C-alpha positions in Angstrom: 94.1 37.1 -74.6 92.9 33.5 -74.6 90.1 34.0 -77.2 92.6 35.6 -79.7 95.1 32.7 -79.2 92.4 30.0 -79.6 91.0 31.6 -82.7 94.4 32.0 -84.3 95.5 28.5 -83.5 92.4 26.5 -83.9 89.6 28.3 -85.8 92.0 29.8 -88.3 94.6 26.9 -88.1 93.4 25.5 -91.5 92.8 28.9 -93.1 95.4 28.6 -95.9 94.0 30.8 -98.7 91.8 33.8 -99.1 88.4 32.7 -100.6 88.2 35.9 -102.7 91.6 35.9 -104.3 93.1 32.5 -103.7 96.3 34.2 -102.2 98.0 32.4 -99.3 97.0 33.5 -95.8 99.9 34.7 -93.6 100.3 34.1 -89.8 100.1 37.9 -89.4 96.6 37.9 -91.2 95.4 35.0 -89.0 96.4 36.9 -85.8 95.0 40.2 -87.0 91.6 38.5 -87.9 91.7 36.7 -84.5 92.3 39.9 -82.6 89.5 41.7 -84.4 87.0 38.9 -83.7 88.1 38.5 -80.1 87.6 42.3 -79.6 84.1 42.1 -81.1 83.2 39.0 -78.9 84.4 40.7 -75.8 82.6 44.0 -76.4 80.3 44.2 -73.3 78.7 47.3 -74.7 77.4 45.3 -77.6 76.3 42.1 -75.8 75.5 43.6 -72.4 75.4 40.2 -70.6 77.1 36.7 -70.7 73.6 35.2 -70.8 72.7 36.5 -74.2 73.2 34.1 -77.1 75.1 35.3 -80.2 73.3 34.6 -83.5 74.9 33.1 -86.6 74.3 36.3 -88.4 76.3 38.2 -85.7 79.2 35.8 -86.1 79.2 36.0 -89.9 79.1 39.8 -89.7 82.4 39.6 -87.7 84.0 37.6 -90.5 83.6 34.0 -89.2 82.6 31.2 -91.5 79.8 29.3 -89.7 78.2 26.0 -90.5 74.5 26.3 -90.0 73.4 23.0 -88.4 69.7 23.7 -89.1 70.4 22.9 -92.8 70.9 19.2 -91.8 67.7 18.2 -90.0 69.1 15.0 -88.4 72.3 16.6 -87.2 70.4 19.7 -85.9 68.0 17.4 -84.0 70.8 15.4 -82.5 72.7 18.6 -81.4 69.5 20.2 -80.0 68.7 17.0 -77.9 72.3 16.9 -76.6 72.2 20.6 -75.7 68.8 20.2 -74.0 70.2 17.3 -72.0 73.2 19.4 -70.9 71.0 22.4 -69.9 68.7 20.1 -68.0 71.5 18.3 -66.2 73.6 21.3 -65.2 71.4 24.4 -65.6 68.4 23.5 -63.4 67.5 21.9 -60.1 66.4 18.8 -61.9 66.0 15.5 -60.1 64.7 13.1 -62.7 65.2 12.6 -66.4 63.1 10.2 -68.5 63.6 9.2 -72.0 60.6 8.0 -74.0 60.8 5.3 -76.8 61.1 8.2 -79.2 64.0 9.7 -77.3 62.1 12.8 -76.2 63.5 14.1 -73.0 61.0 15.2 -70.3 62.0 17.0 -67.2 60.6 17.2 -63.7 62.0 20.0 -61.5 61.9 20.2 -57.8 60.3 23.4 -56.6 63.1 25.5 -55.2 61.0 28.0 -53.3 58.1 27.2 -50.9 54.7 28.3 -52.1 52.4 30.1 -49.6 48.7 30.0 -50.3 45.8 31.9 -48.8 43.5 29.2 -47.8 44.1 25.4 -48.1 43.6 23.0 -51.1 40.6 23.8 -53.1 39.7 26.7 -50.8 42.9 28.6 -51.8 42.3 31.7 -53.8 45.8 33.0 -54.3 49.4 31.6 -54.0 52.6 33.5 -53.5 56.2 32.5 -54.1 59.5 34.1 -54.7 61.7 33.1 -57.7 65.4 33.9 -58.1 66.8 34.7 -61.5 69.6 32.2 -62.4 71.3 34.9 -64.5 71.5 37.9 -62.1 70.2 36.4 -58.8 67.4 39.0 -58.5 64.4 37.8 -56.5 60.8 38.5 -57.7 57.6 37.9 -55.7 55.0 36.2 -57.9 51.2 36.1 -57.2 49.2 33.3 -58.7 45.4 33.8 -58.6 43.5 30.6 -58.4 40.1 30.1 -60.0 39.3 33.8 -60.2 41.2 37.1 -60.3 42.3 38.7 -57.0 43.8 42.2 -56.5 47.5 42.2 -56.9 49.3 42.5 -53.6 51.9 45.2 -53.2 55.4 44.1 -54.2 54.2 41.2 -56.3 54.0 40.6 -60.0 51.2 38.6 -61.6 51.8 35.0 -62.7 52.5 35.2 -66.5 50.0 33.8 -68.9 52.7 31.7 -70.7 54.4 30.6 -67.5 57.5 32.5 -68.5 58.5 35.4 -66.2 60.8 38.1 -67.6 63.3 39.1 -64.9 62.8 42.8 -64.1 66.5 43.2 -63.4 68.2 41.6 -66.5 65.4 40.6 -68.8 66.1 36.8 -68.7 63.2 34.4 -69.1 62.4 32.3 -66.1 60.3 29.2 -66.7 57.5 28.9 -64.2 55.8 25.8 -65.7 56.9 23.5 -62.8 55.6 26.1 -60.3 52.3 26.2 -62.2 51.9 22.4 -62.2 52.7 22.2 -58.5 50.3 25.1 -57.5 47.5 23.8 -59.6 48.0 20.2 -58.3 47.9 21.4 -54.6 45.0 23.8 -55.1 43.1 21.6 -57.5 42.2 24.8 -59.3 43.7 26.5 -62.4 45.8 29.6 -62.2 44.0 32.6 -63.7 46.2 35.1 -65.5 43.7 37.7 -66.8 43.8 41.2 -65.2 41.0 41.8 -62.6 
């Protein structure tokens, strides 16, 4: 198992003494601890999906010593910015990245799915589009009411108030902020999210 070998060789490579007793750590103990943690990490019944993050408390509960970056504000900020840049570069259909004088990264996404509106421009009263979950590939039809509420069409879900759609298949959050901006710009009317 690759996870076990990596843990034994690298994560526990400098584990020389037990913190509780000061006794030396044997190779056998390194491998046993690596096997236990690898088993816990690979437990699909516990994590359910590869898309779920594992929290620091979960890792500490398994017996791993973790450095919490949030304790160092500057380091935490630098790592968060780098992580955001990676996610934006490889995890979306992004086409532009801008960096402001304060190094804040803004993203502009291309709309991946065509939006169909009933009516044109400011006469549109509802827009429909289909969004595909990046985690499980499930497609969901979304209805965005413009200016005032409209009855929900069969097979559609309403546009969420916070622009974050929860995938009905796997529960992942799908950011619809770019779709909201595009629909409202085209229709020149706000999306209404209250129930009719």
